[in-house]
N, C-alpha and C positions, 0 to 999 in steps of 0.2 A: 663763511670761513672766518676765523680769529685773524686778528693782526699780529698776535702773538706767533711766532715760526721760531722752531727749533731747528738751528744751525747744523746743516749735515745730517738730516734725518728727513723720513717721509712719515711720520707719524702724526702729523699736526691735525689730521681728523680726531686722532684721541684727545689733543688738547681741547676741542671743540666740546666732546662729549664730557670732558672732566670740567670744564666750565660750566656748562649746562648742569652737571649734576649738583656742583656748589651753589646754583641758583634755586635748585628745587630740592627739597630734602628727601625727597622720594627718589631712591636710586634704583634704578634698574640693574641689579646684581648679574642676574644670569644673561643679559645684553651685552654689559660690560666684559663678561668673561667670554662671552663668543666674539666678541670683537677684536680679542687677543689671542683668539685660536685656542682657548683654555676649556676644556670639558670638565665639569663638577662631577665627581663619581659618588661621594659620600660627605653627609655633614658631620659635624660632630663626632668624630671618629679617633680613634688613637692609633700609636703607634703598634701596639700589641696587637690590636684587631688587623692592621692591615699585614701584620706578619702571620695571623691566622688564616687569612684569606690570600695567602701568596700564591697558590696554586691557581685562584680565579680572578687576578687581577694582570694587567698588562706592567711589562718593566718601566713603562715610561710615567708610573704612578708616582706623584710626589705628595709628602705630608706638609700641609701648611700650617703652622701655628700664628694665629694672629690674635688681636685685641678688637672686640666688638664695638661699635657705638657707645654701648653702656658700659665699658671697661671690662667685660668678662674676657677671659683668655678661652680660647676654643680651636680645635683643629679641622680641617677638611681634607680629604682626598681629593686630587685633581689630575688630570692628564695637560700635557703641554710640552711643547719642542724646548723650550728654554725657560729657566728659573725668572729671568727677568721678565717674560711675558706674565708668568703667575705674580710677580712683584708688582709690575704696572697696574695689572687688572684689579689688584686687591686694595692698591693704594688710590686709584681713581675711584673706587668704591667707598673711599674714606675710611678703610680700614688699616690699622698698624700691624705691618708683618713683622713677626718676631723670628720665626725660622722658616726655612725650607728645605726638607730631607728627602733623599731619594734613595733608591736601592730598594723598592718593594716590588714584588710581583714576579711571575716566572714565564706569563704568556708574550709571545712577540707583539709588539703593536700592531704590526699588520695583520696579524691571525686574530687579534681580540675581537669578540664579537661575532665571528664566522661560525654558524653551525655546520657540523660535520655531515656529509651526505652517505657516508659509508654504514653500511650494517654491518654490525658485529656477528661473527658465525658462532 
């Protein structure tokens, strides 16, 4: 465990992961997202694409606009409980978050990914 402590916070294990990521140029982006409870749905997407998929994605979908390590601006679609989790995960991966938008999707999060067992007559 690191000697750096966040006062009033229980996220010190995330600091260890971030410090390790700074020491190593290879960042485990999926691992960082998972440690914050963020589920990556789509890479390099847009607001228009998410609106088009409105009936197929859950209501807790967020559109993250960020700057990559090489300076390009791109967007990802992710699921998470809070925007803070999304920001922290992307920041720890060394990416600069420009905006986080929500309001996409029409499927209840607890029903997303469940296949219907009823047969249509």
